[in-house]
TIMARPA-418055 format. One line per 4 residues: number of its first residue (from 1); their letters; for each residue x, y negated, z of C-alpha. Coordinates in pm, whole numbers, plus 50000, padded with zeros to 5 digits. Layout:
BEGIN
NUM) a) X Y Z | ...
! end
This chain:
BEGIN
1) mkli) 22398 08508 35364 | 22307 08337 35038 | 22264 08568 34740 | 22480 08345 34519
5) aiik) 22765 08366 34771 | 22740 08747 34781 | 22748 08766 34402 | 23051 08539 34378
9) iirp) 23258 08707 34647 | 23217 09059 34507 | 23324 08939 34157 | 23048 09094 33941
13) inli) 23238 09082 33610 | 23521 09289 33758 | 23266 09530 33904 | 23096 09574 33566
17) itfl) 23436 09660 33419 | 23493 09910 33701 | 23154 10075 33648 | 23202 10097 33271
21) svii) 23554 10236 33317 | 23417 10548 33487 | 23147 10587 33222 | 23390 10535 32931
25) savi) 23640 10781 33077 | 23369 11044 33129 | 23260 11005 32766 | 23619 11018 32637
29) sasf) 23696 11321 32852 | 23378 11510 32756 | 23101 11353 32546 | 22798 11126 32565
33) dsls) 22610 11432 32690 | 22828 11412 33003 | 22644 11101 33126 | 22464 11283 33405
37) livi) 22338 11150 33738 | 22664 11271 33894 | 22867 11043 33667 | 22639 10745 33738
41) ltal) 22659 10800 34115 | 23036 10828 34097 | 23058 10506 33895 | 22837 10326 34147
45) svtf) 23042 10461 34438 | 23366 10326 34288 | 23194 09996 34208 | 23083 09943 34569
49) sfaa) 23433 10039 34686 | 23585 09768 34469 | 23322 09522 34586 | 23434 09596 34941
53) gnvi) 23796 09553 34838 | 23722 09212 34686 | 23545 09098 35003 | 23812 09211 35250
57) ndvi) 24081 09062 35027 | 23912 08722 35050 | 23875 08759 35427 | 24246 08835 35472
61) dfei) 24349 08562 35225 | 24124 08294 35371 | 24409 08056 35464 | 24603 08119 35142
65) dkin) 24294 08065 34928 | 24249 07718 35079 | 24556 07633 34870 | 24559 07878 34578
69) rper) 24185 07936 34524 | 23988 07656 34695 | 23694 07727 34463 | 23628 08068 34620
73) vlpl) 23333 08142 34845 | 23503 08137 35187 | 23714 07820 35143 | 23403 07642 35014
77) glms) 23212 07748 35325 | 22940 07927 35127 | 22979 08229 35355 | 23121 08267 35706
81) lksa) 23408 08504 35785 | 23176 08701 36013 | 22922 08749 35736 | 23195 08849 35492
85) kgly) 23322 09115 35733 | 22967 09247 35770 | 22930 09261 35392 | 23257 09455 35372
89) fitv) 23135 09730 35605 | 22800 09750 35423 | 22962 09796 35081 | 23211 10053 35215
93) gisl) 22921 10245 35372 | 22723 10247 35045 | 23032 10360 34857 | 23089 10657 35086
97) llsa) 22720 10751 35095 | 22698 10761 34716 | 23017 10969 34688 | 22884 11214 34948
101) lvav) 22583 11271 34722 | 22818 11380 34443 | 23058 11623 34614 | 23281 11656 34918
105) eilv) 23585 11622 34693 | 23462 11288 34557 | 23390 11170 34912 | 23749 11247 35012
109) imif) 23878 11062 34707 | 23662 10759 34788 | 23778 10755 35151 | 24134 10742 35015
113) lnll) 24046 10459 34773 | 23874 10249 35041 | 24170 10293 35276 | 24414 10203 34998
117) llly) 24225 09882 34916 | 24213 09789 35285 | 24583 09863 35330 | 24660 09656 35022
121) stnl) 24486 09350 35164 | 24638 09381 35510 | 24994 09494 35434 | 25092 09611 35087
125) krii) 25020 09287 34901 | 25314 09125 35079 | 25564 09377 34939 | 25724 09263 34614
129) llsn) 25610 09462 34306 | 25452 09733 34524 | 25150 09506 34558 | 25128 09475 34179
133) fvva) 25166 09850 34144 | 24883 09921 34390 | 24640 09685 34214 | 24728 09832 33874
137) fata) 24684 10183 34016 | 24348 10092 34169 | 24231 09944 33839 | 24331 10258 33650
141) fplv) 24183 10484 33918 | 23818 10474 33792 | 23937 10604 33454 | 24109 10900 33619
145) lggi) 23801 10962 33831 | 23580 10960 33521 | 23781 11251 33387 | 23777 11433 33721
149) vven) 23400 11413 33763 | 23346 11583 33422 | 23618 11837 33506 | 23871 11710 33250
153) ffgg) 24145 11537 33451 | 24382 11497 33155 | 24115 11334 32939 | 24128 11020 33150
157) lipa) 24506 10987 33170 | 24574 10790 32850 | 24303 10527 32911 | 24416 10511 33275
161) gfaf) 24776 10462 33164 | 24676 10178 32933 | 24470 10015 33209 | 24755 10056 33459
165) ftnf) 25016 09900 33232 | 24786 09614 33126 | 24689 09528 33481 | 25044 09551 33611
169) irei) 25130 09277 33362 | 24823 09077 33462 | 24910 09098 33832 | 25254 08946 33772
173) ikds) 25085 08667 33574 | 24843 08607 33865 | 25134 08596 34111 | 25295 08338 33884
177) edik) 24978 08130 33911 | 24998 08142 34291 | 25363 08047 34341 | 25282 07716 34510
181) gdsi) 25043 07852 34771 | 25247 08168 34832 | 25556 07958 34895 | 25376 07740 35152
185) igvk) 25227 08039 35336 | 25551 08240 35315 | 25421 08528 35103 | 25698 08685 34897
189) tfpq) 25599 08782 34544 | 25815 08861 34242 | 25768 08516 34080 | 25815 08341 34414
193) kfgl) 26147 08519 34472 | 26292 08532 34121 | 26136 08222 33968 | 25877 08152 33701
197) dfsv) 26111 08168 33400 | 26242 08515 33488 | 25889 08635 33566 | 25755 08517 33230
201) alii) 26051 08687 33058 | 25958 09010 33238 | 25590 08971 33140 | 25679 08918 32773
205) slii) 25915 09219 32778 | 25644 09441 32928 | 25387 09326 32671 | 25629 09408 32386
209) lliv) 25686 09752 32539 | 25311 09807 32567 | 25261 09708 32202 | 25500 09989 32108
213) idml) 25356 10245 32350 | 24991 10190 32258 | 25062 10309 31903 | 25189 10649 32018
217) pffy) 24851 10822 32071 | 24781 10773 31699 | 25124 10886 31578 | 25100 11195 31800
221) riys) 24750 11257 31657 | 24577 11234 31992 | 24342 10962 31867 | 24200 10898 31521
225) aeyf) 24256 10634 31254 | 23977 10423 31405 | 24190 10383 31718 | 24489 10277 31508
229) vlit) 24283 10018 31316 | 24136 09861 31630 | 24472 09852 31809 | 24635 09700 31501
233) ilvn) 24378 09430 31420 | 24247 09344 31768 | 24452 09455 32066 | 24811 09402 31960
237) plfv) 24750 09065 31786 | 24594 08939 32110 | 24900 09063 32302 | 25121 08873 32055
241) yvik) 24909 08561 32109 | 24959 08589 32486 | 25334 08615 32429 | 25322 08298 32218
245) llyn) 25122 08116 32487 | 25363 08205 32766 | 25674 08141 32558 | 25562 07789 32471
249) nkel) 25402 07684 32799 | 25428 07806 33159 | 25182 07564 33319 | 24908 07684 33555
253) atlr) 24628 07646 33299 | 24824 07856 33048 | 24893 08128 33304 | 24524 08151 33393
257) rasn) 24429 08167 33027 | 24684 08442 32969 | 24549 08635 33267 | 24193 08620 33130
261) liki) 24308 08725 32783 | 24490 09027 32927 | 24170 09131 33106 | 23974 09101 32780
265) nmml) 24240 09300 32599 | 24217 09583 32849 | 23849 09622 32760 | 23928 09602 32387
269) glla) 24192 09871 32431 | 23948 10097 32615 | 23692 10035 32338 | 23953 10142 32080
273) ilig) 24018 10460 32280 | 23646 10531 32313 | 23588 10496 31938 | 23906 10675 31838
277) a) 23899 10961 32087
! end
């Protein structure tokens, strides 16, 4: 297995976001003093779990990716399916080993997460909207876990809620990108069933709703004025820009740009929470 192929298939940028999500949530839920070895091990465990999820997703989607994502590792032939399956089991094993070093409870949670990601790739991703829900839940999950590991479950709920909502929107955008390939393979997604125009209308409506909701933690005095300033001058203007993009143009390049901007905005939103908590 070539190192470059391993790096590409596990999606390192997404994994960095996952790792930082646990750290950020732990800090929000407790303090910078909470950054113990236990938190680091938990963050690494979740990161390897998501690496495994990315690999098995590409294995299952090999035929679809020949159409939708021909630039990925497996369609390009940079890694064999057999090697990818081996990498999956290695990353799952590391994930479970690291969680076992933390606590039995964290091990149980990580077993659940690994099974959920596997079930998503094999079955759940073909169920309309449920697939989007599962991915959004999995993305928000590290933020909940960050609160759990510092014994403050509720501290991670608001950042997890923001991450969930943001990624639910992003998943519908990504499904809109993949309409052509999904239609050929026979995969039923929300955009494939209800059409691109209706899907974009739903995306815009959800973004508007999120713009309203993300102001509430300030008005309810959960977060400080710094949170309000960052949400007002960074996060929400970028959401408005995404709305403008999608309203004016629904081409593939625009959808991919919107998807990337939503990912960036999730990190900006979490930064606002971290500073304003």
